[in-house]
C-alpha positions as a printed NumPy array, in Angstrom:
array([[ 29.1  ,   0.454,   2.781],
       [ 28.253,  -2.724,   0.981],
       [ 27.856,  -4.676,   4.337],
       [ 25.71 ,  -2.175,   5.358],
       [ 23.55 ,  -2.155,   2.339],
       [ 23.385,  -5.641,   1.542],
       [ 23.747,  -7.404,   4.687],
       [ 22.315,  -4.973,   7.208],
       [ 19.415,  -2.975,   5.431],
       [ 17.581,  -6.421,   4.125],
       [ 16.91 ,  -7.764,   7.522],
       [ 16.056,  -4.134,   8.753],
       [ 13.311,  -3.868,   5.758],
       [ 12.07 ,  -7.501,   6.492],
       [ 11.791,  -6.88 ,  10.047],
       [  9.572,  -3.801,   9.215],
       [  7.805,  -5.764,   6.828],
       [  6.716,  -8.752,   9.121],
       [  6.411,  -6.616,  12.51 ],
       [  4.379,  -3.821,  10.791],
       [  1.996,  -6.444,   9.276],
       [  1.605,  -8.099,  12.762],
       [  0.821,  -4.751,  14.404],
       [ -1.455,  -3.507,  11.418],
       [ -3.507,  -6.709,  11.956],
       [ -3.644,  -6.407,  15.469],
       [ -4.54 ,  -2.801,  16.072],
       [ -5.832,  -1.955,  12.547],
       [ -8.062,  -4.688,  11.38 ],
       [-10.885,  -2.063,  10.203],
       [ -8.058,  -0.351,   8.128],
       [ -6.659,  -3.6  ,   6.616],
       [ -8.407,  -2.573,   2.955],
       [ -7.73 ,  -0.973,  -0.202],
       [-10.248,   1.957,   0.537],
       [-11.934,   1.295,  -2.518],
       [-12.893,   4.531,  -4.911],
       [-14.943,   2.679,  -7.37 ],
       [-17.899,   4.668,  -6.347],
       [-16.287,   8.036,  -7.144],
       [-15.012,   7.174, -10.619],
       [-15.016,   3.748, -12.509],
       [-14.065,   4.47 , -16.261],
       [-10.218,   5.156, -15.578],
       [-10.23 ,   2.311, -13.076],
       [-11.688,  -0.24 , -15.286],
       [ -8.68 ,   0.438, -17.686],
       [ -5.926,   1.051, -15.254],
       [ -6.504,  -1.649, -12.798],
       [ -6.581,  -4.612, -15.008],
       [ -3.564,  -3.398, -16.687],
       [ -1.592,  -2.782, -13.251],
       [ -2.63 ,  -6.205, -11.567],
       [ -1.838,  -8.283, -14.645],
       [  1.432,  -6.861, -15.207],
       [  2.517,  -6.645, -11.566],
       [  1.496, -10.266, -11.199],
       [  3.841, -11.429, -14.061],
       [  6.611,  -9.329, -12.634],
       [  6.151, -10.983,  -9.159],
       [  6.37 , -14.54 , -10.688],
       [  9.25 , -13.415, -12.993],
       [ 11.173, -12.187,  -9.89 ],
       [ 10.278, -15.544,  -8.012],
       [ 11.424, -17.762, -10.766],
       [ 14.569, -15.394, -11.306],
       [ 15.683, -14.884,  -7.81 ],
       [ 14.588, -18.162,  -6.161],
       [ 15.19 , -20.957,  -8.446],
       [ 19.053, -21.132,  -9.223],
       [ 20.354, -21.29 , -12.503],
       [ 21.359, -25.095, -12.197],
       [ 17.771, -25.987, -11.632],
       [ 16.395, -24.571, -14.853],
       [ 19.173, -25.734, -16.863],
       [ 18.902, -29.398, -15.367],
       [ 15.209, -29.379, -16.378],
       [ 16.216, -28.642, -20.083],
       [ 16.017, -24.725, -20.356],
       [ 18.89 , -23.402, -21.87 ],
       [ 20.312, -20.166, -20.7  ],
       [ 19.674, -18.645, -24.097],
       [ 15.903, -19.735, -23.868],
       [ 15.555, -18.552, -20.601],
       [ 17.137, -15.221, -21.083],
       [ 14.951, -14.317, -24.254],
       [ 11.745, -15.402, -22.361],
       [ 12.676, -13.439, -19.168],
       [ 13.57 , -10.27 , -20.871],
       [ 10.522, -10.216, -23.14 ],
       [  7.884, -11.237, -20.469],
       [  9.599,  -8.711, -18.162],
       [  9.541,  -5.968, -20.472],
       [  6.16 ,  -6.351, -21.596],
       [  4.909,  -6.73 , -18.11 ],
       [  6.764,  -3.818, -16.832],
       [  5.155,  -1.48 , -19.419],
       [  1.897,  -2.904, -18.784],
       [  2.323,  -2.353, -15.131],
       [  3.923,   1.282, -15.608],
       [  1.119,   2.008, -18.016],
       [ -1.611,   0.857, -15.416],
       [  0.133,   2.737, -12.471],
       [  0.208,   5.927, -14.594],
       [ -3.455,   5.534, -15.349],
       [ -4.505,   4.996, -11.396],
       [ -2.149,   8.183, -10.539],
       [ -3.638,  10.357, -12.923],
       [ -7.256,   9.112, -11.777],
       [ -6.186,   9.816,  -8.176],
       [ -4.974,  13.126,  -8.697],
       [ -7.428,  14.64 , -11.279],
       [-10.655,  13.021,  -9.457],
       [-11.506,  15.298,  -6.585],
       [-13.064,  12.865,  -4.057],
       [-10.48 ,  10.009,  -4.952],
       [ -7.629,  12.734,  -4.404],
       [ -9.403,  13.69 ,  -1.214],
       [ -9.423,  10.188,   0.303],
       [ -5.832,   9.672,  -0.64 ],
       [ -3.501,   9.678,   2.508],
       [  0.159,  10.912,   2.869],
       [  1.354,   7.181,   3.248],
       [ -0.632,   6.661,  -0.084],
       [  1.429,   9.222,  -1.788],
       [  4.573,   7.754,  -0.384],
       [  3.678,   4.439,  -1.529],
       [  2.693,   5.44 ,  -4.843],
       [  5.974,   7.208,  -5.256],
       [  8.351,   4.179,  -4.187],
       [  6.312,   2.074,  -6.136],
       [  6.586,   3.974,  -9.322],
       [ 10.482,   4.336,  -8.706],
       [ 10.925,   0.577,  -8.197],
       [  9.094,  -0.223, -11.219],
       [ 10.82 ,   2.548, -13.655],
       [ 14.189,   1.265, -12.231],
       [ 13.543,  -2.561, -12.712],
       [ 12.275,  -1.764, -16.178],
       [ 15.181,   0.432, -16.989],
       [ 17.194,  -2.018, -15.618],
       [ 15.974,  -4.522, -18.246],
       [ 15.752,  -2.426, -21.208],
       [ 19.292,  -0.829, -20.828],
       [ 21.207,  -4.082, -19.687],
       [ 19.541,  -6.608, -21.942],
       [ 18.34 ,  -4.879, -24.912],
       [ 20.464,  -1.781, -25.148],
       [ 23.604,  -3.194, -23.675],
       [ 25.403,  -6.441, -23.946],
       [ 23.483,  -8.178, -21.134],
       [ 23.905,  -8.925, -17.731],
       [ 23.405, -12.362, -16.027],
       [ 21.908, -11.554, -12.376],
       [ 21.354, -15.109, -11.667],
       [ 24.947, -15.298, -10.8  ],
       [ 25.193, -12.383,  -8.501],
       [ 21.88 , -10.771,  -7.539],
       [ 20.144, -14.065,  -7.305],
       [ 22.565, -15.97 ,  -4.956],
       [ 22.825, -12.852,  -2.696],
       [ 18.981, -12.934,  -2.612],
       [ 18.899, -16.465,  -1.436],
       [ 21.796, -16.072,   1.006],
       [ 19.73 , -13.32 ,   3.018],
       [ 16.94 , -15.773,   3.61 ],
       [ 19.428, -18.389,   4.093],
       [ 20.592, -15.88 ,   6.99 ],
       [ 23.972, -16.141,   5.487],
       [ 24.222, -12.811,   3.82 ],
       [ 26.974, -12.362,   0.84 ],
       [ 27.167,  -8.769,   0.077],
       [ 29.998,  -9.187,  -1.966],
       [ 28.167, -10.683,  -4.783],
       [ 26.174,  -7.475,  -4.951],
       [ 29.456,  -5.308,  -4.9  ],
       [ 30.065,  -5.723,  -8.843],
       [ 26.403,  -5.414,  -9.804],
       [ 25.334,  -2.84 , -12.218],
       [ 24.209,   0.489, -10.669],
       [ 20.523,   0.49 , -11.901],
       [ 20.25 ,  -3.223, -10.509],
       [ 21.805,  -1.89 ,  -7.038],
       [ 18.858,   0.873,  -7.082],
       [ 16.359,  -1.301,  -7.827],
       [ 16.975,  -3.954,  -5.305],
       [ 17.249,  -0.536,  -2.633],
       [ 13.965,   0.83 ,  -3.76 ],
       [ 12.351,  -2.4  ,  -3.492],
       [ 13.72 ,  -2.764,   0.056],
       [ 12.426,   0.515,   0.88 ],
       [  8.718,  -0.679,  -0.761],
       [  8.801,  -3.453,   1.623],
       [  9.6  ,  -1.487,   4.575],
       [  6.801,   0.852,   4.179],
       [  4.501,  -1.912,   2.717],
       [  2.568,  -2.811,   6.025],
       [  1.458,   1.047,   6.547],
       [ -0.116,   1.484,   3.006],
       [ -3.147,   0.07 ,   1.342],
       [ -0.783,  -2.524,  -0.29 ],
       [ -1.696,  -4.816,   2.81 ],
       [ -4.611,  -6.034,   0.72 ],
       [ -2.417,  -8.063,  -1.388],
       [ -1.824, -10.488,   1.446],
       [ -5.227, -11.116,   2.202],
       [ -6.944, -13.755,   0.786],
       [-11.035, -13.846,   0.849],
       [-10.971, -17.526,   2.178],
       [-14.14 , -16.808,   4.581],
       [-16.081, -16.579,   1.258],
       [-16.101, -20.104,   0.736],
       [-17.649, -21.303,   4.051],
       [-19.977, -18.187,   4.412],
       [-23.77 , -18.784,   4.356],
       [-25.764, -17.401,   1.57 ],
       [-27.48 , -14.385,   1.827],
       [-31.139, -14.827,   1.294],
       [-32.987, -12.014,  -0.36 ],
       [-36.652, -12.101,  -0.118],
       [-39.088,  -9.535,  -1.951],
       [-41.607,  -7.799,  -0.393],
       [-45.245,  -8.42 ,  -1.215],
       [-46.644,  -4.876,  -1.469],
       [-50.16 ,  -6.279,  -2.14 ],
       [-50.193,  -8.031,   1.415],
       [-48.426,  -5.356,   3.465],
       [-50.267,  -3.633,   6.394],
       [-50.839,  -0.027,   5.934],
       [-48.557,   2.097,   8.354],
       [-50.01 ,   2.744,  11.639],
       [-49.855,   6.068,  13.417],
       [-48.815,   6.029,  16.79 ],
       [-47.524,   3.647,  19.244],
       [-47.973,  -0.209,  18.136],
       [-48.577,  -3.093,  20.669]])
């Protein structure tokens, strides 16, 4: 089972992530959008969207730092394990709460505002469910293991496993002894990456680089005084 979950499933999810995005970009370019609903409601959006995007950005940076950068590198840079642990737990908890609060507001808005709910697809509903589960499990693992428990150093097990997957030499044994919440968080994240290309989350991979080279749009006011009166019938 460990071999299936931690050596096979990650590559299935990554394949769906990459191939799905290629397929979506090739056959659904016009659907590559967040399908903005700001026209329908903006008050809750102004609160929930910044909270969610700020939190998820910090969470993403924290995961990159914790999973990609080896423990030996931070120690070589003069960052002690205690300092790293305190900073990671504090920022991770604050960012997780902000992300969850922003997501709760956005889901409430999507469910209670009629036009926004009507524009919600089945894929959107699935995405919100999996995204919420992933965030809740990650926050619970952080709080219970580090704040309510004795702590768990995931950089000696989960981080090396994560890097081994991308090195094409998976080490599933490293995940065998990880706490259950961390395993569930990893599995929910794999599920999120698998469905990612088929949801509105694709907009996170799009950078508006074209705006840097796009020519200016020139607006000219219309001189009403000099405008010819409308002529009836055919014009030459």
